[in-house]
C-alpha positions in Angstrom: 242.1 48.5 -46.0 243.6 49.2 -49.3 247.4 49.8 -49.4 249.2 51.7 -52.1 252.4 51.9 -50.1 255.5 50.6 -51.8 256.2 48.2 -48.8 253.8 46.2 -46.7 256.2 45.9 -43.1 243.8 68.5 -56.3 244.5 70.3 -55.4 243.3 73.8 -54.8 246.8 75.0 -54.0 249.9 75.1 -56.1 252.1 72.1 -55.6 249.2 70.1 -54.0 248.8 66.9 -56.1 247.4 64.5 -53.5 243.7 65.4 -53.8 242.0 64.9 -57.2 241.3 68.1 -59.2 237.7 69.2 -58.5 237.3 67.1 -55.3 235.7 68.9 -52.4 237.7 67.2 -49.7 240.2 69.3 -47.7 243.4 67.7 -46.6 244.8 68.2 -43.1 247.8 66.8 -41.3 248.3 66.9 -37.5 250.9 69.4 -36.4 253.0 70.5 -33.4 250.6 73.3 -32.4 248.3 70.8 -30.6 246.0 67.8 -30.9 243.7 67.1 -33.9 240.4 65.4 -33.4 238.4 63.7 -36.2 235.1 61.9 -36.3 235.9 59.1 -38.8 233.1 58.2 -41.2 232.7 54.6 -42.3 233.1 53.3 -45.9 229.7 53.2 -47.6 229.0 50.3 -49.9 225.6 50.4 -51.7 224.2 52.6 -48.9 225.4 50.3 -46.2 228.2 51.4 -43.8 231.1 48.9 -43.3 232.3 48.0 -39.8 235.8 49.0 -38.8 237.0 45.4 -39.0 235.6 43.5 -42.0 237.5 40.2 -41.5 238.2 39.3 -37.9 240.1 36.2 -39.0 242.9 38.3 -40.5 244.6 40.5 -37.9 246.2 43.1 -40.2 245.6 45.6 -42.9 243.6 43.1 -45.0 241.1 42.7 -42.2 240.4 46.5 -41.9 237.7 48.4 -43.6 238.4 50.6 -46.6 237.6 53.6 -44.6 241.4 53.5 -44.0 243.9 53.7 -46.8 247.7 53.4 -46.8 249.8 55.4 -49.2 253.3 56.7 -49.7 253.5 60.5 -49.8 256.3 62.8 -50.9 256.2 66.2 -49.4 259.0 68.6 -50.5 259.7 72.3 -50.2 262.0 72.9 -53.1 261.7 75.7 -55.7 258.0 75.0 -55.6 256.0 73.2 -52.9 255.4 69.6 -53.8 252.9 67.2 -52.1 252.1 64.1 -54.0 251.3 60.4 -53.6 254.4 58.5 -54.6 253.3 56.0 -57.2 254.3 52.3 -56.8 256.8 50.7 -59.2 255.7 50.2 -62.8 256.2 46.8 -64.4 259.9 46.1 -64.9 261.0 48.2 -61.9 261.5 47.5 -58.2 261.2 51.1 -57.0 258.6 53.8 -57.5 259.7 56.8 -59.6 260.1 59.2 -56.7 261.9 56.5 -54.6 264.3 56.0 -57.5 264.8 59.8 -57.8 265.7 60.2 -54.1 267.9 57.1 -54.0 269.9 58.3 -57.0 270.7 61.7 -55.5 271.5 60.2 -52.1 273.9 57.6 -53.5 275.5 60.1 -55.9 276.2 62.5 -53.0 277.7 59.7 -50.9 279.9 58.1 -53.6 280.9 61.2 -55.7 281.2 64.1 -53.3 283.7 65.9 -55.6 281.4 66.1 -58.6 278.1 66.3 -56.7 276.2 69.5 -57.5 276.2 71.9 -54.6 272.4 72.2 -54.6 272.0 68.4 -54.2 274.0 68.5 -51.0 271.8 71.4 -49.8 268.6 69.6 -50.7 269.8 66.8 -48.4 270.3 69.3 -45.6 274.1 69.4 -45.8 276.5 72.3 -46.1 278.5 72.9 -49.2 281.9 74.5 -49.2 281.6 78.1 -48.1 278.1 77.7 -46.5 277.9 79.3 -43.1 274.7 77.7 -42.0 273.3 74.2 -42.4 270.4 74.4 -44.9 267.0 72.9 -44.1 266.5 69.4 -45.6 263.9 69.5 -48.4 264.5 66.1 -50.1 263.5 63.0 -48.2 262.4 59.5 -49.2 258.6 59.1 -49.5 257.0 58.0 -46.2 254.0 55.8 -45.5 250.8 57.5 -44.2 247.3 56.2 -43.3 244.4 58.4 -44.5 240.9 58.6 -43.2 237.8 60.7 -44.1 235.6 62.5 -41.7 234.5 65.6 -39.7 237.4 67.6 -38.3 236.4 68.9 -34.8 239.7 70.2 -33.5 242.9 71.0 -35.3 246.2 72.4 -34.0 244.7 72.5 -30.5 241.8 74.8 -31.6 238.2 73.9 -32.0 237.2 74.3 -35.7 235.0 77.3 -36.6 233.0 78.7 -39.6 233.7 81.9 -41.4 231.9 83.9 -38.7 234.0 82.3 -35.9 231.3 80.1 -34.6 232.3 76.6 -33.5 231.6 74.3 -36.5 233.2 71.0 -37.7 235.0 71.0 -41.1 233.9 68.5 -43.7 234.5 66.7 -45.9 238.1 66.3 -44.6 240.9 63.8 -45.3 243.2 63.5 -42.3 246.8 62.3 -43.1 248.3 60.3 -40.2 252.0 60.9 -40.3 254.4 57.8 -40.1 254.6 57.7 -36.3 250.9 58.2 -36.0 250.3 55.5 -38.6 252.5 53.1 -36.7 251.0 53.9 -33.3 247.4 53.5 -34.6 248.0 50.3 -36.5 249.9 48.7 -33.6 247.0 49.5 -31.3 244.4 48.2 -33.8 246.3 44.9 -34.3 246.8 44.3 -30.5 244.1 42.3 -28.8 242.8 43.3 -25.3 241.6 39.7 -24.7 243.8 37.2 -26.5 241.2 34.5 -25.9 238.5 36.4 -27.8 238.3 37.1 -31.6 239.7 40.3 -32.9 237.0 43.0 -33.3 236.1 46.7 -32.9 236.0 46.4 -29.2 238.8 43.8 -28.8 241.7 46.0 -29.7 243.8 48.6 -27.8 242.4 51.5 -29.9 238.7 50.9 -29.8 236.0 51.6 -32.4 236.3 55.0 -34.2 234.0 54.1 -37.1 230.5 52.8 -36.1 227.7 55.3 -36.6 226.2 54.9 -33.1 229.1 53.7 -30.9 232.1 55.1 -32.7 234.4 57.5 -30.8 236.3 60.5 -32.0 239.9 59.9 -33.1 242.5 62.0 -31.2 246.0 62.6 -32.6 248.4 64.2 -30.2 252.2 64.9 -30.1 255.0 63.8 -27.9 258.8 64.3 -28.0 261.2 61.4 -28.7 265.0 61.6 -28.6 266.8 59.8 -31.5 270.6 59.9 -31.8 270.7 62.8 -29.3 268.2 64.9 -31.3 264.6 65.7 -30.1 261.9 64.8 -32.6 258.2 65.2 -32.7 256.2 62.0 -32.9 252.5 61.4 -32.9 250.2 59.0 -31.1 246.6 58.1 -31.8 243.8 57.4 -29.2 240.0 57.3 -29.1 237.8 59.5 -27.0 236.2 57.9 -23.9 232.6 58.6 -25.0 230.8 57.7 -28.2 230.2 60.4 -30.8 227.2 59.2 -32.7 226.5 60.4 -36.3 223.7 59.6 -38.8 224.0 57.7 -42.0 223.2 61.0 -43.8 226.2 62.5 -42.0 228.5 59.8 -43.3 227.1 59.9 -46.8 227.9 63.7 -46.9 231.6 62.9 -46.4 232.4 59.4 -47.7 233.7 59.1 -51.3 235.6 56.1 -52.8 239.3 56.8 -52.4 239.8 56.6 -56.2 237.5 59.6 -56.5 239.3 61.6 -53.7 243.0 60.8 -54.2 245.3 61.2 -57.2 246.4 57.6 -56.8 247.8 56.9 -60.3 249.8 59.8 -61.6 251.5 59.2 -65.0 255.3 58.9 -65.3 255.4 62.1 -67.3 253.3 64.0 -64.7 255.6 62.8 -61.9 258.8 63.7 -63.8 257.5 67.2 -64.6 256.4 67.9 -61.1 259.9 66.8 -59.8 261.5 69.1 -62.4 259.4 72.0 -61.3 260.2 71.4 -57.7 264.0 70.7 -58.2 265.3 70.9 -61.7 264.9 69.3 -65.1 268.6 68.7 -65.3 268.5 66.7 -62.1 265.5 64.7 -63.4 267.5 63.9 -66.6 270.5 62.7 -64.6 268.4 60.6 -62.3 266.5 58.7 -65.0 268.7 58.7 -68.1 270.4 55.3 -67.2 267.1 53.7 -66.1 265.7 51.3 -68.8 262.1 52.1 -67.9 261.9 55.6 -66.3 264.2 57.0 -69.0 261.1 57.1 -71.2 260.0 60.3 -69.5 262.9 62.1 -71.1 261.1 62.0 -74.4 258.5 64.4 -73.0 258.3 67.7 -75.0 257.5 69.6 -71.8 260.6 68.3 -70.1 262.7 69.0 -73.1 261.6 72.7 -73.1 262.5 72.9 -69.4 265.9 71.5 -70.1 266.5 74.1 -72.8 265.5 77.0 -70.5 267.9 75.7 -67.8 270.7 75.3 -70.4 270.3 78.9 -71.6 270.3 80.1 -68.0 273.5 78.2 -67.2 275.3 79.5 -70.4 274.3 83.1 -69.9 277.5 85.1 -69.0 277.5 87.1 -65.8 277.1 90.9 -66.5 280.3 93.0 -66.3 280.3 95.2 -63.3 283.2 97.8 -63.3 285.0 98.2 -60.0 285.7 101.6 -58.6 289.4 102.7 -59.0 291.5 102.6 -55.8 294.4 104.8 -54.9 297.1 103.9 -52.4 299.3 106.6 -51.0 302.9 105.8 -52.1 305.4 105.2 -49.3 308.2 107.9 -49.2 311.6 106.7 -50.3 313.2 108.0 -47.2 310.8 106.0 -44.8 311.5 102.3 -45.2 309.4 100.0 -43.1 310.6 99.3 -39.6 310.6 96.2 -37.4 307.6 97.7 -35.5 305.5 97.9 -38.7 302.3 95.8 -38.4 302.2 92.5 -40.1 299.6 92.1 -42.9 296.4 90.5 -41.9 296.2 86.7 -42.4 293.6 85.5 -44.9 290.5 83.8 -43.5 289.2 80.6 -44.9 285.6 79.3 -44.9 284.7 76.5 -42.4 285.1 73.0 -43.5 281.9 71.4 -45.0 279.6 69.6 -42.6 279.5 65.9 -43.4 276.9 65.0 -40.8 274.4 62.7 -42.5 271.4 63.4 -40.3 268.0 62.7 -41.7 266.4 65.1 -39.2 263.1 64.5 -37.4 260.0 62.8 -38.7 258.4 66.1 -39.7 261.1 68.4 -41.2 258.3 70.7 -42.5 257.1 71.6 -39.1 258.5 74.8 -37.8 256.2 75.7 -34.9 257.4 75.0 -31.4 254.9 73.0 -29.3 253.5 74.5 -26.1 255.2 73.5 -22.9 253.8 70.2 -21.7 251.6 70.1 -18.7 250.3 67.3 -16.5 248.8 64.4 -18.5 245.5 64.9 -16.6 245.3 68.5 -17.6 246.0 67.7 -21.3 243.3 65.0 -21.2 240.8 67.3 -19.6 241.5 70.0 -22.2 241.0 67.6 -25.1 237.7 66.3 -23.6 236.5 69.9 -23.2 237.2 70.6 -26.8 235.5 67.5 -28.0 232.5 68.3 -25.8 232.3 71.8 -27.3 232.4 70.4 -30.8 229.7 67.7 -30.3 226.2 68.3 -31.5 227.5 70.8 -34.1 227.5 68.5 -37.1 225.5 70.0 -40.0 222.1 68.6 -40.2 219.8 68.4 -43.2 
């Protein structure tokens, strides 16, 4: 398995920079609505499918097939939606560019709260003076995902359909396994069922989800976890109990080398401009101007034009709005106020700013409440029924 994550332990839509421009693959992420089910396809090398575990002597990512890939992803909902693979550090730096951007804002807000711009606090999900409600957090550090390619059978708890509403798997699909799903899947893959036998597709807690004949569908489901008194949505990964065979032609229709599917190596200028579009060019300038390497992006003509536009907007005076004249009835000279006269109303003050530094749940972008949980057996039966309904519906030549 290749790893482009910063640590080892496109897009058809605006703001979607993960998938390469012109690539047919559709990107999906499991969500709180219900389980997602994918039939993973193997990596194809010179027409030959790779097994799920290519090196049984190395229990870890290096021993896995390249049908899996590990990347850092930044997903923000700022001025514009922003989904992008966070590039690794360039020579001379210890952090990737987006990691540096987040760490700068986070540290600035913590160490210089007086001069911290109000929007920075709000991006971090904190109130600024005068705010009545806590804003949603839109700026988080990039997180590590595992991605796989395949046929999507069920998504959000619903069997996939075609345009006419008939049951039909979606392909080619890239499924992004969120951090908790990534951790759960890799933990199961790296745990032996029989410690006295070699590691292999059948000797691990997950099972084989790759082999053409014996591979089983991958099921991603949700569960609730309480962290620091707050309920969060986490994901777990399992395999179906029955094989889901596909042909080599089925796999070839989906599999593409990851370098052809993902925008793995965005340039520094591209990354800076997308951050500026999502947040602001002024913030990008402040975050990188003291960095010996990343400050090079400030020479970009496009970024300079964005800074000029923002400077003109900040310098523009507020339009004058005349106020309506008011008239107060004068108090008669012969009627001085008495002791029973009402006291003037006391001024009200805004609430104190919220200083709770809560990073929120694993999936701050999810807004849909999950269905009420039922018995485990009923949930398993429902998933099995959906997979059974999706089987034998793969497109054939």
